[in-house]
C-alpha positions as CSV (number, residue, x, y, z in Angstrom):
1,M,131.8,189.3,78.3
2,P,130.5,192.1,80.5
3,D,132.8,193.5,83.2
4,Q,132.9,191.4,86.3
5,S,134.2,191.9,89.8
6,A,137.1,189.7,91.0
7,G,134.6,187.7,93.0
8,A,132.4,187.1,90.1
9,M,135.3,186.2,87.9
10,H,136.5,183.6,90.5
11,F,133.0,182.1,90.6
12,S,133.0,182.0,86.8
13,L,136.3,180.0,86.8
14,F,135.0,177.7,89.5
15,M,131.8,177.0,87.5
16,Q,133.5,176.7,84.1
17,P,133.2,172.9,84.0
18,F,129.5,173.2,84.5
19,V,128.8,175.9,82.0
20,S,128.5,173.8,78.9
21,R,127.2,170.5,80.4
22,I,124.7,169.4,83.0
23,D,124.7,165.7,83.7
24,G,125.6,164.9,80.1
25,L,123.3,167.5,78.5
26,D,125.1,169.8,76.1
27,L,124.0,173.4,76.8
28,C,126.7,174.9,74.7
29,P,128.4,172.4,72.4
30,P,132.1,173.2,71.7
31,K,131.5,174.2,68.0
32,F,129.1,176.9,69.1
33,Q,131.1,178.2,72.2
34,K,133.2,180.7,70.1
35,T,130.2,182.1,68.2
36,M,127.6,182.3,70.8
37,K,127.0,185.9,72.0
38,I,125.2,185.0,75.2
39,P,127.5,185.8,78.2
40,K,128.5,182.9,80.3
41,L,127.3,184.8,83.3
42,V,123.8,184.0,82.2
43,F,124.5,180.3,82.6
44,L,126.1,181.0,85.9
45,I,122.9,182.5,87.1
46,V,120.5,179.9,85.6
47,I,122.4,176.7,86.6
48,P,122.5,177.3,90.4
49,C,118.8,178.2,90.3
50,F,118.0,175.0,88.4
51,W,119.6,173.0,91.2
52,S,118.6,174.9,94.2
53,C,115.4,176.8,93.5
54,T,113.2,173.7,93.0
55,N,112.8,173.0,96.7
56,K,112.0,175.3,99.6
57,S,114.8,176.3,102.0
58,V,115.5,174.0,104.9
59,F,115.1,177.0,107.1
60,E,111.5,177.5,106.0
61,D,109.1,176.1,108.6
62,P,105.7,174.7,107.7
63,K,102.6,176.6,108.4
64,P,101.2,175.6,111.8
65,L,98.0,173.6,111.8
66,N,95.5,172.4,114.4
67,P,96.2,168.7,114.7
68,D,92.9,168.2,116.5
69,K,91.1,169.1,113.3
70,L,93.1,166.9,111.0
71,P,92.3,163.2,110.2
72,H,93.8,160.8,112.6
73,V,95.1,157.5,111.1
74,E,96.1,154.6,113.3
75,Q,99.2,152.8,112.0
76,M,99.6,149.2,112.8
77,L,103.3,148.6,113.4
78,V,104.9,145.3,112.3
79,P,108.2,143.5,113.1
80,A,111.2,144.1,110.9
81,P,112.0,143.6,108.1
82,A,108.5,144.5,107.1
83,L,107.1,148.0,106.9
84,P,103.6,149.0,107.9
85,E,101.1,149.6,105.1
86,H,101.6,153.1,103.6
87,D,101.1,155.2,100.6
88,Q,104.3,156.2,98.7
89,V,102.6,159.5,97.7
90,A,100.5,161.3,100.3
91,K,96.8,161.5,99.6
92,G,95.5,164.9,100.5
93,G,96.8,167.1,103.3
94,P,98.7,166.4,106.5
95,V,97.3,163.8,108.9
96,V,98.0,162.7,112.4
97,V,99.7,159.2,112.4
98,E,98.9,157.5,115.6
99,V,101.2,154.7,116.8
100,T,101.7,152.8,120.1
101,L,105.1,151.6,121.4
102,T,104.7,149.2,124.3
103,V,107.8,148.4,126.3
104,E,108.5,144.7,126.8
105,E,111.4,143.4,128.8
106,K,111.8,139.8,127.7
107,K,114.3,137.0,127.4
108,I,115.2,136.1,123.8
109,K,117.5,133.6,122.2
110,I,119.8,135.4,119.9
111,D,121.7,132.3,118.7
112,P,121.7,128.6,119.6
113,I,123.8,129.1,122.7
114,T,122.9,132.6,123.9
115,T,119.9,133.8,125.9
116,F,119.7,137.5,126.6
117,W,117.5,139.9,128.4
118,A,116.2,142.1,125.6
119,L,114.6,145.5,126.2
120,T,112.2,146.1,123.4
121,F,109.5,148.2,121.9
122,N,106.6,146.0,120.8
123,G,108.5,142.9,121.6
124,S,111.0,142.9,118.7
125,V,114.6,143.7,118.0
126,P,114.9,146.1,116.3
127,A,111.8,148.1,117.2
128,P,109.3,148.5,114.4
129,I,109.6,151.2,111.7
130,I,107.1,154.0,111.6
131,V,106.1,155.6,108.2
132,A,104.7,159.1,107.7
133,H,104.9,161.9,105.1
134,E,106.6,165.3,105.4
135,G,104.3,167.7,107.2
136,D,102.3,165.0,109.0
137,Y,102.1,164.8,112.8
138,V,103.2,161.6,114.5
139,Q,101.3,160.9,117.8
140,V,103.1,158.3,119.9
141,K,101.7,156.5,123.0
142,V,104.5,155.0,125.0
143,V,103.2,152.3,127.4
144,N,105.4,150.8,130.2
145,P,103.4,147.9,131.7
146,K,103.7,147.4,135.5
147,T,105.2,144.0,134.9
148,N,108.4,145.7,133.7
149,S,111.2,146.6,136.1
150,M,112.6,150.0,135.0
151,M,111.9,153.4,133.5
152,H,112.0,153.9,129.7
153,N,111.5,156.7,127.2
154,V,111.9,157.4,123.5
155,D,114.2,159.9,121.6
156,F,113.1,160.4,118.1
157,H,115.8,161.7,115.8
158,A,113.0,162.9,113.4
159,A,111.5,165.2,116.2
160,T,112.4,168.7,117.2
161,G,112.9,169.7,120.9
162,A,112.7,168.1,124.3
163,M,115.6,165.7,123.6
164,G,113.6,164.2,120.7
165,G,110.7,163.6,123.0
166,G,112.8,161.8,125.5
167,D,112.1,164.4,128.2
168,L,108.3,164.0,127.7
169,T,108.1,160.2,127.5
170,E,109.8,159.0,130.7
171,V,107.5,156.4,132.0
172,A,107.9,154.2,135.1
173,P,106.4,150.7,135.2
174,G,102.6,151.0,135.2
175,Q,102.7,154.4,133.4
176,E,102.1,155.6,129.9
177,A,102.6,159.0,128.1
178,T,101.6,160.4,124.7
179,I,103.4,163.0,122.7
180,R,102.9,164.5,119.2
181,F,105.5,165.9,117.0
182,R,105.6,167.2,113.5
183,V,107.9,165.5,110.9
184,T,109.3,168.4,109.0
185,K,112.4,166.8,107.4
186,P,111.9,164.1,104.8
187,G,114.2,161.1,105.2
188,V,114.9,158.1,107.4
189,F,115.8,158.5,111.1
190,V,116.4,156.3,114.1
191,Y,114.7,156.4,117.4
192,H,115.8,154.8,120.7
193,C,115.4,154.7,124.4
194,A,117.5,157.3,126.2
195,P,117.0,157.1,130.0
196,G,120.2,159.0,130.8
197,G,123.9,158.3,131.5
198,A,125.3,154.9,130.8
199,M,121.8,153.5,130.7
200,V,121.4,155.0,127.2
201,P,123.9,152.7,125.5
202,V,122.8,149.8,127.8
203,H,119.2,150.1,126.6
204,V,120.1,150.7,123.0
205,A,122.5,147.7,123.0
206,S,119.7,145.7,124.6
207,G,117.5,146.2,121.6
208,M,115.6,149.5,122.2
209,N,116.1,151.1,118.8
210,G,113.9,151.5,115.8
211,A,113.4,153.8,112.8
212,I,111.0,156.2,111.2
213,M,110.7,157.0,107.5
214,V,109.3,160.4,106.5
215,L,108.5,160.3,102.8
216,P,108.2,163.5,100.7
217,R,104.5,164.2,100.1
218,N,104.9,163.7,96.3
219,G,107.0,160.5,96.8
220,L,110.6,159.8,96.1
221,T,112.6,161.1,93.2
222,D,115.6,159.7,91.3
223,E,118.9,161.3,90.4
224,N,117.1,163.3,87.6
225,G,114.3,164.6,89.8
226,K,111.8,162.1,88.3
227,R,109.4,160.2,90.5
228,V,110.5,156.7,91.5
229,T,108.5,154.1,93.2
230,Y,109.4,150.8,94.9
231,D,107.7,147.5,94.5
232,R,108.9,146.2,97.9
233,A,110.6,147.7,101.0
234,Y,112.6,146.1,103.7
235,Y,114.0,147.4,107.0
236,V,117.4,146.1,108.1
237,V,119.2,147.1,111.3
238,E,122.7,146.1,112.5
239,Q,122.5,145.3,116.2
240,D,125.5,145.0,118.5
241,Y,125.3,143.2,121.8
242,Y,127.7,143.2,124.8
243,I,127.0,140.0,126.8
244,P,129.5,139.1,129.5
245,K,131.0,135.6,129.9
246,D,131.6,133.5,132.9
247,D,134.8,131.9,134.0
248,Q,134.2,128.9,131.6
249,G,133.7,131.3,128.7
250,K,130.0,130.8,128.5
251,Y,127.7,133.8,128.0
252,K,126.0,134.7,131.3
253,D,122.3,134.4,131.8
254,Y,120.7,136.7,134.4
255,N,117.5,136.5,136.4
256,T,116.6,140.2,135.7
257,P,117.7,142.7,133.1
258,A,119.4,145.0,135.7
259,E,121.3,142.2,137.3
260,G,123.7,142.1,134.3
261,F,124.1,145.9,133.7
262,A,127.3,146.4,135.7
263,E,129.1,143.6,133.8
264,M,127.6,144.7,130.5
265,I,129.0,148.2,131.0
266,Q,132.4,146.8,131.6
267,A,132.1,144.8,128.4
268,M,131.1,148.0,126.6
269,K,134.2,149.8,127.7
270,T,136.2,147.5,125.4
271,L,134.2,148.8,122.4
272,T,134.2,145.1,121.3
273,P,130.7,143.6,120.8
274,S,130.1,140.0,121.8
275,H,127.6,139.7,118.9
276,I,126.8,141.7,115.8
277,M,123.6,140.6,114.0
278,L,121.2,141.8,111.4
279,N,117.7,142.3,112.8
280,G,118.5,141.2,116.3
281,K,119.3,137.5,116.1
282,A,121.1,134.8,114.1
283,G,119.3,133.9,110.9
284,A,116.7,136.7,111.2
285,L,117.1,137.2,107.4
286,L,118.1,133.8,106.2
287,N,116.4,130.7,104.8
288,E,112.6,131.0,105.4
289,N,113.2,134.5,106.8
290,A,115.0,135.7,103.7
291,M,113.8,138.9,101.9
292,L,112.1,138.2,98.6
293,A,111.9,140.0,95.2
294,E,111.4,139.3,91.5
295,V,113.5,140.3,88.6
296,G,112.6,143.8,87.4
297,E,111.3,144.9,90.9
298,K,112.7,147.9,92.6
299,V,113.3,147.2,96.3
300,L,113.8,149.9,98.9
301,F,116.1,149.0,101.8
302,V,115.9,151.2,104.9
303,T,119.1,150.4,106.7
304,A,120.1,151.6,110.2
305,S,122.6,151.2,113.0
306,C,122.2,152.9,116.4
307,N,125.8,152.4,117.6
308,L,128.3,151.1,115.1
309,D,129.1,152.4,111.7
310,A,127.9,150.0,109.1
311,R,128.8,149.4,105.4
312,F,126.0,147.6,103.6
313,H,126.6,145.7,100.4
314,I,124.5,143.4,98.2
315,I,126.8,140.6,96.9
316,G,125.9,140.3,93.2
317,G,124.0,143.6,93.1
318,H,124.4,147.3,93.8
319,A,122.5,150.3,95.1
320,D,121.1,152.1,92.1
321,L,120.1,155.0,94.4
322,V,121.4,156.0,97.8
323,W,120.0,158.8,99.9
324,N,123.2,159.6,101.9
325,G,122.7,160.7,105.4
326,G,119.1,159.4,105.1
327,S,117.9,162.7,103.6
328,F,115.2,162.5,100.9
329,N,115.5,166.2,100.5
330,D,118.8,165.7,98.6
331,R,119.4,164.2,95.1
332,P,120.3,160.5,95.6
333,A,123.7,159.2,94.7
334,T,123.9,156.5,92.0
335,N,125.5,153.2,91.3
336,Y,127.0,152.5,94.7
337,E,128.7,149.1,95.4
338,T,128.6,149.7,99.2
339,W,126.8,152.4,101.2
340,D,127.7,153.8,104.6
341,V,125.4,154.1,107.6
342,P,127.0,156.1,110.4
343,G,126.2,154.9,113.9
344,G,123.1,156.7,115.2
345,A,121.6,157.0,111.7
346,A,119.5,155.4,109.0
347,V,120.1,155.5,105.2
348,A,117.8,154.4,102.4
349,A,119.0,152.6,99.2
350,L,117.0,151.4,96.2
351,Y,118.0,148.6,93.8
352,K,116.3,147.1,90.8
353,F,117.1,143.4,90.7
354,R,118.1,142.3,87.2
355,Q,119.1,138.7,87.8
356,P,117.5,135.8,89.7
357,G,119.2,134.0,92.5
358,T,120.1,134.3,96.1
359,Y,121.9,137.6,97.0
360,A,123.9,137.9,100.3
361,F,123.1,141.2,102.1
362,V,126.1,141.9,104.3
363,D,128.1,144.4,106.2
364,H,131.2,144.6,104.0
365,E,133.4,145.0,107.0
366,L,133.6,141.2,106.3
367,I,134.6,140.3,109.9
368,K,131.1,141.4,110.9
369,A,129.5,139.5,108.0
370,L,131.5,136.2,108.1
371,V,132.8,136.0,111.7
372,F,129.9,137.6,113.6
373,N,127.4,136.5,110.9
374,A,125.9,139.9,110.2
375,V,124.4,138.6,107.0
376,G,121.0,138.2,105.4
377,H,119.7,136.9,102.0
378,V,117.5,138.3,99.3
379,K,115.9,135.5,97.2
380,V,115.0,136.8,93.7
381,G,112.9,134.9,91.2
382,G,112.7,135.3,87.5
383,N,114.6,134.5,84.3
384,W,118.4,134.7,83.8
385,N,119.8,137.3,81.5
386,N,122.9,136.0,79.7
387,D,123.7,139.5,78.4
388,L,124.5,140.6,82.0
389,M,126.4,137.4,82.8
390,M,127.0,134.0,81.4
391,E,129.2,131.0,82.0
392,V,131.6,130.8,79.1
393,E,133.4,127.7,80.2
394,K,132.8,125.4,83.2
395,P,135.5,124.9,85.7
396,H,137.9,122.1,84.4
397,A,141.4,120.9,84.7
398,S,143.8,123.4,83.3
399,E,146.2,122.3,80.6
């Protein structure tokens, strides 16, 4: 071996487990390691480049373009758990994706006994998911109708500068504003209303949070760097509410949204939600609202939580791929039983369903799932595979 400095020798020792194998591929089988004359330093140079030189640096900014000369595409947003129509692989160069977020302050029934003043974008909790490709521009019109009672704005975690656009989108009732930002980081991100001070968590916990998915221009890749596509995609959000109770223990109902804010803030100080639900209300993902799939299909789940940490789990299934931290720029992790979603973030997971049946989609902090009912279903059709599981003996009296 050529002479090496102490630093290089330390690096060699650190990398030793990786010298002869990469993800199960024998680069230098043991029977040849004693006879090979190629210095290990060669592998130390090649392997890091194999992992890190395939993508551009995160510090490399995209070439500026003139958005006025790019194609403008209007995206029709839809309520969760659906995603808007989109291409998994970008066709051509960057475009300007135009969307409209209209604020609606409305009363909704979140369970059989609780009516709540929801603050929404486009009338739904959660707010709809936006889809674009890395390098695109997203142009957002924020409309606050004069029938509303308070100021609203939007902070996009996928945007750069001006408080995520929050400083530029402050609209009073009867106003609208339009911003445009470039999506430079592939992944999934949340957005939410952020009017300032304690009103930020009040508006978020009243339903004003959504997500944006920024796909790589060439589509998603698996753990081996090969392109992977999904047959279906769903958007699931854990929503926490803090609804005060009256002296009789009943949840209060207010005449206006602001009327309940002072008591809501007191409830928030306990850090104890009154309700925790998937997609904003009880049963949003159950029975006729259940997510659907077929055996053999790969399903992408975009999961998010704007306040609480969440731990999503598919009972009877797994996550074949998980893009931790929501980043599509990183190699996905594999074979997770439960994946974490930090509060204020979104994370994407993909699973190929291999057996038919009804799968429970839960937060595996089981108090949330089974006491607060933060649970949904995925109904999967197809043929049963006895090789994966079979009943050997039915339940019967033991001897």
